[in-house]
C-alpha positions as CSV (number, residue, x, y, z in Angstrom):
1,M,44.3,-76.3,28.1
2,S,42.9,-79.8,28.3
3,H,46.3,-80.8,29.8
4,L,46.3,-78.4,32.4
5,I,42.7,-79.1,33.3
6,A,44.1,-83.1,33.7
7,V,46.5,-82.0,36.3
8,L,44.6,-79.8,38.0
9,A,42.0,-82.7,38.4
10,S,44.7,-85.1,39.4
11,C,45.9,-82.5,42.1
12,L,42.3,-82.4,43.3
13,L,42.0,-86.5,43.7
14,L,45.2,-86.2,45.6
15,L,44.2,-83.4,48.4
16,A,40.8,-85.2,48.3
17,P,42.0,-87.6,51.1
18,L,44.0,-85.2,53.2
19,T,40.4,-82.8,53.5
20,R,38.4,-86.3,54.6
21,A,41.2,-87.3,57.0
22,E,40.6,-84.0,59.1
23,G,38.9,-86.0,61.8
24,P,37.5,-89.4,62.2
25,L,34.7,-90.3,59.7
26,F,31.5,-90.2,61.4
27,P,29.1,-93.8,60.7
28,P,27.5,-94.1,56.8
29,G,24.2,-93.5,58.7
30,V,25.2,-90.3,60.5
31,R,26.9,-88.6,57.6
32,A,24.3,-89.6,55.2
33,T,21.6,-87.9,57.7
34,A,24.0,-84.8,57.8
35,D,24.0,-84.6,54.2
36,G,20.5,-85.3,53.7
37,L,19.9,-82.6,56.2
38,M,21.8,-79.7,54.1
39,A,20.4,-80.6,51.1
40,A,17.0,-80.5,52.2
41,A,18.1,-77.2,53.9
42,L,19.2,-75.7,50.6
43,D,15.4,-76.1,49.3
44,D,13.8,-75.2,52.0
45,A,11.7,-71.7,52.4
46,L,10.8,-71.8,56.0
47,A,13.6,-68.9,57.2
48,L,12.5,-66.7,54.4
49,E,8.9,-67.1,55.5
50,L,10.0,-67.0,59.1
51,V,12.1,-63.8,58.8
52,T,9.7,-62.3,56.3
53,S,6.7,-62.9,59.1
54,L,8.7,-61.4,62.0
55,S,9.9,-58.2,60.0
56,T,6.5,-57.8,58.5
57,E,4.1,-58.3,61.2
58,I,6.2,-57.7,64.0
59,G,8.6,-55.1,62.6
60,P,10.8,-52.9,65.3
61,R,11.1,-54.8,68.8
62,L,12.7,-52.4,71.5
63,A,13.6,-54.4,74.6
64,G,10.9,-53.8,76.8
65,T,8.5,-52.6,74.5
66,A,5.2,-53.8,73.6
67,Q,6.5,-54.9,70.4
68,E,8.9,-57.0,72.3
69,A,6.4,-58.9,73.8
70,R,4.4,-59.3,70.5
71,A,7.6,-61.1,69.1
72,R,7.4,-63.3,72.3
73,D,3.8,-64.4,71.5
74,W,5.2,-64.6,67.8
75,A,7.7,-67.2,68.3
76,V,5.6,-69.3,70.9
77,D,3.0,-69.8,68.2
78,Q,5.6,-70.4,65.4
79,L,7.3,-73.1,67.4
80,K,4.1,-74.7,68.7
81,K,2.9,-74.9,65.0
82,L,6.3,-76.3,64.1
83,G,6.2,-79.4,66.8
84,F,8.8,-78.4,69.0
85,S,8.3,-79.4,73.0
86,N,9.0,-77.7,76.0
87,V,8.1,-74.5,74.5
88,R,8.1,-71.4,76.6
89,V,9.2,-68.0,78.0
90,E,11.2,-67.5,81.1
91,P,10.8,-63.8,81.8
92,F,13.3,-61.6,83.1
93,A,12.9,-57.6,84.3
94,V,14.7,-54.8,82.0
95,P,15.4,-51.4,82.3
96,L,12.9,-49.5,79.8
97,W,14.4,-46.9,77.4
98,V,12.5,-45.5,74.6
99,R,13.4,-42.9,71.7
100,G,11.9,-39.6,71.3
101,D,12.2,-36.6,69.4
102,E,16.2,-36.1,68.1
103,R,17.7,-33.4,66.1
104,A,20.6,-31.7,65.6
105,E,21.6,-28.3,63.7
106,I,24.6,-26.3,63.1
107,L,24.0,-23.0,64.1
108,E,27.1,-21.0,63.3
109,P,29.2,-20.2,60.9
110,F,26.8,-22.3,58.3
111,P,23.4,-23.2,59.5
112,Q,22.1,-26.1,58.4
113,P,20.5,-29.4,59.6
114,L,22.5,-32.5,60.7
115,A,21.2,-36.2,60.8
116,V,21.3,-38.1,64.0
117,T,19.9,-40.6,66.3
118,A,20.0,-41.1,70.3
119,L,22.2,-43.8,71.5
120,G,20.8,-46.3,73.4
121,G,20.3,-45.3,76.9
122,S,21.3,-41.6,76.3
123,T,20.3,-39.2,78.9
124,A,18.0,-36.3,77.4
125,T,18.6,-32.8,77.1
126,D,15.9,-30.3,77.7
127,P,12.9,-29.7,75.4
128,E,15.0,-26.8,73.6
129,G,17.9,-28.5,73.4
130,V,21.7,-27.9,74.5
131,A,24.1,-25.8,72.5
132,G,27.5,-25.4,72.6
133,D,30.7,-25.1,70.3
134,V,31.8,-28.2,69.3
135,V,35.7,-29.7,69.9
136,A,36.4,-32.5,67.9
137,F,38.5,-35.7,68.8
138,S,39.9,-37.6,66.3
139,S,39.6,-41.3,68.6
140,L,38.1,-42.1,71.8
141,A,41.7,-42.3,73.4
142,A,42.3,-38.5,72.2
143,L,39.0,-37.5,74.3
144,E,40.1,-39.9,77.2
145,A,43.5,-38.3,77.2
146,A,42.0,-34.8,77.8
147,P,41.7,-33.2,81.8
148,D,38.9,-33.1,84.0
149,G,36.5,-30.3,83.3
150,S,38.6,-28.7,80.4
151,L,35.0,-28.7,78.1
152,A,32.7,-26.9,80.1
153,G,29.6,-25.8,77.9
154,R,31.0,-27.4,74.8
155,I,29.8,-30.2,72.7
156,V,32.2,-33.2,72.0
157,F,32.6,-34.8,68.3
158,V,34.6,-38.1,68.2
159,D,35.2,-38.9,64.6
160,E,36.6,-41.9,64.6
161,P,35.9,-44.0,61.4
162,M,35.2,-47.9,61.7
163,T,37.7,-50.5,59.3
164,R,35.4,-52.5,57.0
165,T,36.1,-56.3,57.3
166,Q,34.7,-59.5,56.3
167,D,34.7,-61.4,59.7
168,G,33.3,-57.6,61.5
169,S,36.3,-57.3,63.7
170,G,36.7,-53.7,62.9
171,Y,33.3,-53.3,65.2
172,G,35.3,-54.0,68.3
173,V,37.4,-51.2,68.0
174,A,35.2,-49.0,66.6
175,V,32.2,-49.6,69.1
176,G,34.3,-48.4,72.0
177,K,33.6,-44.8,71.2
178,R,29.7,-45.7,71.5
179,R,30.0,-47.1,75.1
180,A,32.2,-44.4,76.4
181,T,31.8,-41.1,74.7
182,A,28.7,-40.0,76.9
183,Y,30.6,-40.6,80.0
184,E,34.0,-39.0,79.0
185,A,32.5,-35.7,78.0
186,E,30.4,-35.7,81.3
187,R,33.8,-36.0,82.8
188,L,35.4,-33.1,81.1
189,G,32.1,-30.9,81.7
190,A,30.5,-30.9,78.0
191,V,26.8,-30.2,77.5
192,G,26.3,-32.9,74.6
193,A,28.0,-35.2,72.5
194,L,28.2,-36.5,69.2
195,I,29.9,-39.6,67.4
196,R,30.6,-40.6,64.0
197,S,28.1,-43.7,63.8
198,V,29.5,-47.1,64.4
199,G,29.2,-48.4,60.7
200,T,30.8,-48.6,57.3
201,D,28.3,-47.1,54.9
202,S,28.2,-43.7,53.4
203,H,24.4,-43.2,53.8
204,R,22.7,-40.3,55.5
205,F,21.3,-43.1,57.8
206,P,23.0,-43.1,61.3
207,H,23.6,-46.1,63.5
208,T,22.1,-46.5,67.1
209,G,23.3,-48.8,69.6
210,Q,23.6,-49.7,73.3
211,M,26.0,-47.2,75.5
212,R,26.8,-48.4,79.1
213,R,24.3,-50.8,80.2
214,L,21.3,-49.1,82.0
215,T,21.1,-50.3,85.6
216,E,18.0,-52.0,87.0
217,D,16.7,-48.6,88.2
218,G,16.8,-47.1,85.1
219,G,20.2,-45.3,85.7
220,A,22.3,-44.1,83.3
221,G,24.3,-41.2,83.4
222,G,26.4,-39.2,81.0
223,V,25.7,-36.3,78.7
224,P,22.8,-36.0,76.2
225,T,24.7,-38.2,73.1
226,A,23.8,-38.8,69.7
227,A,25.3,-40.7,66.4
228,L,26.0,-38.5,63.0
229,S,25.5,-40.4,60.1
230,A,28.7,-40.5,57.9
231,P,28.2,-38.1,55.5
232,D,26.8,-35.8,58.5
233,A,29.9,-36.7,60.2
234,D,32.0,-35.4,57.0
235,Q,30.0,-32.4,56.6
236,L,31.0,-31.5,60.6
237,R,34.3,-32.1,60.0
238,R,34.5,-30.3,56.9
239,V,32.8,-26.9,58.5
240,L,35.2,-27.7,61.3
241,A,38.1,-27.0,58.8
242,R,36.7,-23.9,57.6
243,A,36.0,-22.3,61.0
244,D,37.6,-21.2,64.3
245,Q,34.4,-21.9,66.0
246,V,31.4,-23.8,65.2
247,S,28.4,-23.9,67.3
248,V,25.6,-26.7,67.5
249,R,22.5,-27.4,68.6
250,L,21.5,-31.1,69.9
251,V,18.0,-32.0,70.9
252,L,17.3,-35.6,72.2
253,T,14.3,-36.0,74.2
254,P,14.0,-39.9,75.2
255,Q,12.5,-41.3,78.3
256,L,14.1,-43.6,80.9
257,L,10.6,-45.5,82.0
258,P,10.3,-48.3,85.3
259,P,11.7,-51.8,84.8
260,S,9.3,-53.8,82.2
261,R,8.8,-57.4,81.3
262,S,11.2,-59.1,78.7
263,G,12.0,-62.8,78.3
264,N,13.7,-65.8,76.5
265,V,11.5,-67.9,74.4
266,V,12.8,-71.6,74.6
267,A,11.7,-74.8,72.6
268,E,13.4,-78.2,72.6
269,I,13.7,-81.5,70.6
270,P,13.9,-83.8,73.4
271,G,17.2,-86.3,72.9
272,R,16.6,-90.1,72.5
273,E,19.2,-91.6,74.9
274,A,20.9,-88.4,76.7
275,P,18.0,-85.8,77.0
276,E,19.5,-84.0,79.9
277,E,22.4,-83.1,77.8
278,V,21.7,-80.0,75.8
279,V,23.2,-78.7,72.6
280,L,22.2,-74.8,72.5
281,A,21.3,-72.8,69.0
282,G,20.9,-69.0,69.7
283,A,19.4,-66.2,68.6
284,H,18.2,-62.7,69.7
285,L,14.0,-61.7,69.3
286,D,14.9,-58.2,70.1
287,A,15.9,-55.7,67.5
288,W,16.7,-51.8,67.6
289,D,13.3,-49.4,66.7
290,L,14.9,-47.4,63.8
291,G,14.6,-50.8,61.0
292,T,12.3,-54.2,60.7
293,G,15.2,-56.3,62.5
294,A,15.3,-58.5,59.5
295,V,19.3,-58.7,59.5
296,D,19.5,-58.1,63.3
297,D,18.5,-60.4,64.1
298,G,15.2,-62.1,62.3
299,A,17.7,-63.7,60.2
300,G,19.4,-65.3,63.3
301,V,15.7,-66.4,64.6
302,A,15.1,-68.0,61.3
303,I,18.4,-69.8,60.9
304,V,18.0,-71.2,64.0
305,V,14.8,-72.3,64.3
306,A,14.6,-73.9,60.6
307,A,18.1,-75.6,61.2
308,A,16.4,-77.0,64.4
309,R,13.1,-77.7,62.3
310,L,14.5,-80.1,59.9
311,L,16.1,-82.4,62.7
312,K,12.4,-82.6,64.1
313,A,11.3,-84.0,61.1
314,L,13.9,-86.9,61.2
315,P,12.3,-90.4,61.7
316,E,14.1,-89.9,65.5
317,P,15.5,-87.5,67.5
318,P,19.3,-86.9,67.9
319,R,21.0,-88.5,71.0
320,R,21.0,-85.5,72.8
321,T,18.3,-82.7,73.5
322,V,18.9,-79.9,70.9
323,R,17.4,-76.4,72.8
324,V,16.6,-73.3,70.7
325,V,16.9,-70.3,73.0
326,L,15.3,-66.9,71.3
327,F,17.4,-64.4,73.7
328,G,15.4,-61.1,75.2
329,A,16.7,-57.9,75.4
330,E,20.4,-58.6,73.8
331,E,20.5,-54.8,72.2
332,V,20.4,-53.2,75.9
333,G,23.1,-54.9,77.3
334,L,22.8,-58.7,76.9
335,V,20.1,-59.1,79.9
336,G,18.5,-62.4,78.5
337,A,21.9,-63.6,78.2
338,K,22.6,-63.5,81.4
339,A,19.1,-64.3,82.6
340,Y,19.5,-67.8,80.7
341,A,23.0,-68.5,82.7
342,E,21.8,-67.2,85.8
343,Q,18.3,-69.4,85.9
344,H,20.0,-72.3,84.4
345,A,22.8,-72.2,86.3
346,A,22.6,-75.7,87.8
347,E,22.5,-77.7,84.5
348,L,25.4,-75.7,82.7
349,E,27.4,-78.5,83.1
350,Q,25.0,-80.7,81.0
351,H,25.2,-77.8,78.5
352,V,27.8,-79.6,75.9
353,I,28.1,-77.2,73.0
354,A,26.8,-74.0,71.6
355,A,26.1,-71.5,69.2
356,E,24.6,-68.2,68.2
357,S,23.1,-66.5,64.6
358,D,23.6,-62.9,65.2
359,F,25.5,-61.7,62.3
360,G,23.1,-60.9,59.6
361,A,22.4,-63.7,56.9
362,G,25.8,-63.2,54.8
363,R,27.2,-66.8,53.8
364,I,29.0,-69.1,56.5
365,W,32.9,-69.2,55.4
366,R,34.6,-70.4,58.2
367,F,33.9,-72.5,61.1
368,D,35.3,-71.3,64.4
369,T,35.6,-73.7,67.6
370,A,36.0,-73.5,71.2
371,V,36.4,-77.1,72.6
372,G,38.9,-78.8,74.6
373,Q,41.5,-80.8,72.9
374,S,40.0,-84.2,72.8
375,A,37.3,-82.8,71.0
376,L,38.9,-81.1,68.0
377,P,39.0,-84.3,65.7
378,T,35.4,-84.6,66.4
379,T,34.9,-80.8,65.3
380,A,37.4,-81.2,62.6
381,A,35.2,-83.8,60.9
382,I,31.8,-81.6,61.1
383,R,34.0,-79.1,59.0
384,A,34.8,-81.4,56.6
385,V,30.9,-82.4,56.7
386,L,30.3,-78.6,56.0
387,H,33.2,-78.2,53.5
388,P,30.7,-78.9,50.3
389,L,29.1,-75.4,51.6
390,G,32.1,-73.6,51.2
391,I,33.1,-73.4,54.6
392,G,36.4,-73.8,55.8
393,P,38.6,-74.6,58.9
394,G,38.8,-71.7,61.7
395,S,40.7,-71.2,64.7
396,N,40.0,-72.8,68.5
397,S,39.2,-69.5,69.7
398,A,35.4,-69.2,68.9
399,R,33.6,-66.2,70.5
400,G,30.4,-68.0,70.1
401,G,28.2,-64.9,69.6
402,P,27.0,-61.9,72.0
403,D,24.3,-64.3,73.9
404,L,26.7,-67.0,74.7
405,T,29.1,-64.4,76.6
406,Y,28.3,-65.7,80.2
407,L,27.9,-69.4,79.0
408,R,31.1,-69.5,77.7
409,E,32.6,-68.0,80.5
410,A,30.8,-70.5,82.9
411,G,32.9,-73.1,80.5
412,V,30.1,-74.1,78.3
413,P,32.3,-75.1,74.7
414,V,31.0,-72.5,71.7
415,V,31.2,-72.7,68.0
416,G,31.4,-70.0,65.6
417,L,29.7,-70.0,62.2
418,I,31.0,-67.4,61.0
419,Q,29.2,-65.4,58.2
420,N,30.4,-62.9,55.5
421,G,29.8,-59.6,57.0
422,W,31.5,-57.1,54.6
423,D,28.2,-55.4,54.3
424,Y,26.7,-56.1,57.5
425,F,28.0,-52.8,59.3
426,D,26.1,-51.0,56.3
427,L,22.9,-51.9,57.8
428,H,23.3,-52.6,61.4
429,H,21.3,-50.4,63.8
430,T,20.1,-48.3,61.0
431,P,16.5,-47.7,59.5
432,D,18.2,-49.7,56.4
433,D,17.9,-52.8,58.3
434,T,15.0,-54.3,56.3
435,L,14.1,-57.4,54.6
436,D,15.2,-56.9,50.9
437,K,18.4,-56.8,52.0
438,I,18.8,-60.5,52.7
439,E,19.6,-63.1,50.0
440,P,17.7,-66.3,50.2
441,A,20.1,-68.4,49.2
442,A,22.8,-67.4,51.4
443,L,20.0,-67.6,54.1
444,A,19.3,-71.1,53.4
445,Q,23.5,-71.8,52.9
446,N,22.9,-70.7,56.7
447,V,20.7,-73.2,57.6
448,A,22.1,-76.1,56.2
449,A,25.1,-75.5,58.1
450,Y,23.2,-75.2,61.4
451,A,21.5,-78.1,60.8
452,A,24.3,-80.2,60.1
453,F,26.1,-78.6,62.9
454,L,23.3,-79.5,65.2
455,Y,22.8,-82.8,64.3
456,L,26.1,-83.8,64.4
457,A,26.9,-82.4,68.0
458,A,23.9,-83.8,69.3
459,E,24.5,-87.3,67.8
460,V,28.0,-87.9,69.2
461,E,29.2,-89.2,72.2
462,T,31.9,-86.7,72.3
463,D,32.4,-84.7,75.3
464,F,33.5,-81.1,73.8
465,R,35.2,-80.0,77.2
466,K,37.7,-81.7,77.3
């Protein structure tokens, strides 16, 4: 055994130079500062304090509501107390959809209730609901293949499961049915629709989430549509297997109200030499109304604010400006992201790189980039700094996060600090999105990674676009 240990140790010594040679080494002082930031983050309780405060004192914060406005006030107060500069709200209008009553039941042949929740943007039924025979489809593609008008008076049921993955890639496939079923069902003449929740859990918690983005005048369209919890989707499928005809009643009474006010909360650490150059760290402040928004995305808010606060505490700021953006109205269609890109269009050329934390609080395990070829040695060197946190190399095709979509499309380089999302979609958009699901040590690891990344990206002279 001792001989084996000695051999393994020799192999590690041989591999160590290869790890260090991934990119140019930073000057000793810069590397030491990054290492110090990571060490400080692992012992820092600020992120946990912030997500606890946000999810406890504000709780659910649906876009455009008074709760989201309270969250903006909370964020401004916290950022000012932490010493950030240029703290402000950049307002924009958002369509306002609010949840009402929601229930469903099997009428025949085996009467019983079903656990459902309305999808964001769904139209309403009459107060007494709609009833019809259920027609099941195994996938959105199967629904799309049905002929126009072929389901008059029926209720559509799309029973397409979601695949559990570490990086959340199963979501991109499964979310299609949430976005399109209401409108396909309308084309077919159905009076309502049900989908298996876009989630990976087996709890009796249905998952909400936005359908098509609402228009500024509040228009939605589509038939009233709800998500079934996974056990209820299973139950409905079993009932359908045992009967030739199954009828269901669906009651949904959401309201589409006149456009309301939302906003992005912005704060900065001005750069000491190149203040016009911006390194952006984002998260979204709004959250669905079923849980308390601790995981999605209170954790992200806490991570980027706590990481930036560590940079704020340095003896001198980095070369470039570090800007924290807490986006509003993300859940209802990236409304804040679009507003930010439009309001800052003239300065996007000076956004040198951006990252967003919006995948819960699991440990970061991979570092993805989307930068120019000449910047790859620098991002490899950053990844090497992050290696002691258990973070490995990824691809150069990062997406950067939902709220960075318009920035990425405008040419802003992005990175992805990819978290372990194995159980993220057990909680996502459900009443189970609560503070107890966050592991403090994993949250601190996220802060450490973001602090080091933000500092190094803001300190170097690399043009990440080239």
